[in-house]
N, C-alpha and C positions, 0 to 999 in steps of 0.2 A: 444577475445571471438568470437566464431563462431556465425554468425547471425542465429537466429531461423527462419524457413520457415513459418512465421506467416500467410502469405497469404493463404497457403494451409491447415492451421489448423482450419480456421474459418468454422464452421458448424459441425466439428467432435469433437472439444475440448471445454470444459468449459473454460472461460476466467476469471481469478481472479486477482484483483489488491488489494494487502494488503499494506496499508500505516501506517507506524509506526510514529505517529505524533511527530514532533520536535526532532527525534532521531539524535544525533550527530554520525558522522562516527567513531570518536575515542572511543566513548562509546560502539558502536556496536562491534568494533574490540576487545576492552578490555573484554567485556562480552564473546565473542567467545573464546578468549585466556584463560579465567578463567574457561571455561567449564560451564558457566551459561546458555548457550542457545543451548543445544544439539539438540533440534528439528529444530531450524533454521539452525544449522550447517549442517544437512543432506540435506538441500535445496540449499546450496551454491555451485555453480559450482567452482571447484578448491579448495573448502574448505575455501574460504575467501570472505569477502565483497568487491565488486568493488566500487571504489571511483567515484562518478559522481557529476555533477553540476545541481542543481535544477533550473527550470525556474521561480520559485517564492519563495519569502522569508517568506511567511506566508501561512497558510492553504488554504484560499479561492483562492488566486492567483495560487498557485501551483496545486490545484486540477482542477481548470478550465483548466489549460494548459494540465495536464495529460489526462483529459477526451476529449481533442481534438487531442490527439496523441503525445503531447510533453512531454514525460517522461524525467527523468533526463538524461543529456548528459554525455558520458564518459569524465572524467577529464583528458584529454590528447589531444594534437593537432590532427587535422584531421577532415574529414567529416565522420560522423557516421550515417549510415542508421537507421531509426526508425522502431519500430515494427508496429506502427499504424500511419496513417497520413490522415487527412482530405485533400481532393484534392484541390490544388491550383497551379497556374502556377509558374514555376521557382523554385520549391522546390529542394534543393540540398541534402536533407536528406531522400529522398524517394528512396529505393533500390528495387531490384527485388524480395525480400522476404517480403517487406512491405505490410501490408493490407491497401489499399487505399480506402477511401470511400467518396461519395459525400455529405453525411450528415455533419452537423456542429460538432457533438459530437460522441464519441465512443458508448455511450449507445444507441443513436438513430440509429447508423449504425448497431449495433448488433441486436437491436430490429427488424429492417427492414429485418433481415436475420433469424428471427424466435427465437432469444434468449429471454429468460425471464431475465429482468435486476433487480438486487437487490442491495440496498444500506443499509449497516449497519453502522450507523454513530457513532461518538465518541465525538468529540469536538463540540462547539457551532454552528459552521457553518453548522451542519447537524441536528440541533434540531427541525426544522420545527415550532418553536414557534414565529418566526418573519419573515418578508418578506425576509430579507437577509439570515436567517437560513433555508429558504425553497428553495432557488435557486438551490443548488447542489442536494438535494434529489429529486426535481421535475423532474430531468432528467431520473429517474428510474421508472419502473413499480411498484416496491415494495420498500418501505423505512421504516426503523426502527430506532427509537431513543427513549430513556427514560433516566431519571436521572441515573438509574442503569448502563447504558452503558457509562456514561460520566466521566469527570475528577475527580469528587469528591468521587468516589467509588474505593477502592483499589482492588476489585474483578471484576472490569469492563471488563477486558479481557476475563475472563471465561464466563461472561454473554453475551458478544458480540459473542463469538464463538458458544455458544448454540443457539442464535437467528439465526446466519448464517446457522448453520447446519440444524435447523428445516426448514428454508426457502428452502434449497436445497432438503431436503427430501420430501417436499410437491410437488415438480415438478413431473408431470406424464409423463410416456413414456420416449422417448429419447430426449425431448426438452432440448436444451443446455441452460446454464446459464452464465450470466455475473454478477459477484459479486464484488462490492467495499466494502472493510472492512477497516474502518479508526479506528485504535486502539488509544484510548484516554490515555492509561496508561502512555505512555512516554512523554505526554504533561504535562506542569506544572499544578498543583503542584505534584512533585514526592517525596518530602521529607517524606510523610506518609508511603512510602514503606520501609523506614529504621527507626525503632523505635528510638526515642531519637534525631532524626535530625529535625531541624526546618527551614532549608533553602535548597532550591534545589541546586544540584551539579551534577557533573558527576557520583559520586557514587550513589546518589539516583536515577538518571535516569537509571543507570545500574540495580539497584534492580527492578525498574519498568519494564524494558525490560525482566527480568527473569520471571516476572509474565505473560507477554505475551507469552513467550516461553512455559511456563507450560500449558497454555490454548490451544496451537495449535493442539494437537492430536485430539481434538473434531472436529475441522474444517477439518483437513487433512483426517480423516477417512470418513467424509461425502463426501468429494470430490472424494476420491478413490473409494468409493462405486458406484459413478455415472459413472466413466470412466476416460478418460484422461483429464488433465487440463494444460492449459498454465498459469503459475503462475509467477507474478511479485511481489516482495516484496521490498519495499524501504521506506525511509523517504521522507516526502513531503518537509521538510526543516530541518535544525538543529536549535540550540539555543545557546546562550552565557550564561556562568556562571561567569561573571566578566572578561572575556577575553578582554584584552586591555581596560578595563573599561566598556565594554558593557554587558548588561543583556537582556535576551530575544531574540526575533527575529524581523523580519521586518526591519533589518539593513543589510548593505552590508559588512558582516564579513565572512571570510573563514569558521568559525564554523557553520554559517547559510547556506552558499551556497553549501558546500561540504557535500554530503549525502551518506549513505550506500545504495547499490543497488544489486539486484540479479534477474535473470530471468531463468526459468527452465521449463521443462516439467515434471509434476507429473503424473506418470503412474497410470492407474486405477488398482483396485484390481485384475482384470482378468489377469494382467501381472505378478502378484506375483508367 
């Protein structure tokens, strides 16, 4: 994959990080092959999901890493330059196209460069109801969470994209935005997305992913109306459905550590 010139895009492009919580790579690819995710398919360079290794096996750890520039690493040997990097001596993953910043986090770095930062949460680590659930949202100027955006509602993806679109539409002038959208639908429980199923599985997570895909046009239209966007879509980690006896995540299993990933430039409507 050709490295995107991220350093030169800051200030002219919105930056959007979409995390598909707990989504397994095999589920993402199966949904793609089945035609369940046509909107995501149009965002995938080369028409497929890239396999990457996440820096964290559960939401809190993974997002902390992401928001300091440690996005999932390509699942192949070699040194892979990062899109974003908090400056520190001796980094071997900072390349000529990397956006390097002195701040500790990407939201702080982009805010210092005039961006309005927005978090639309999904799972409990974004709910703002506890001290722990407030840590990640507190990194942003604007943060949104409600039960309707969470794991207990099968229409959460549509609700989340509406909230994100409204936040983007409220920005005045040409102020750029940094948006983190953590989709809750693909996190357990996913069995409500398939009637008659009472246990989470790869099939139920695939159905949940389809609901995310169906909600994406609202977000994409809002982004394209604003201009060009640097868009990263990935899972924060995967999950186990009985694989080798494991269930859930926060375990060192390939189904947890290997995640689907895509990065692309979404052109604004003025390019259409």
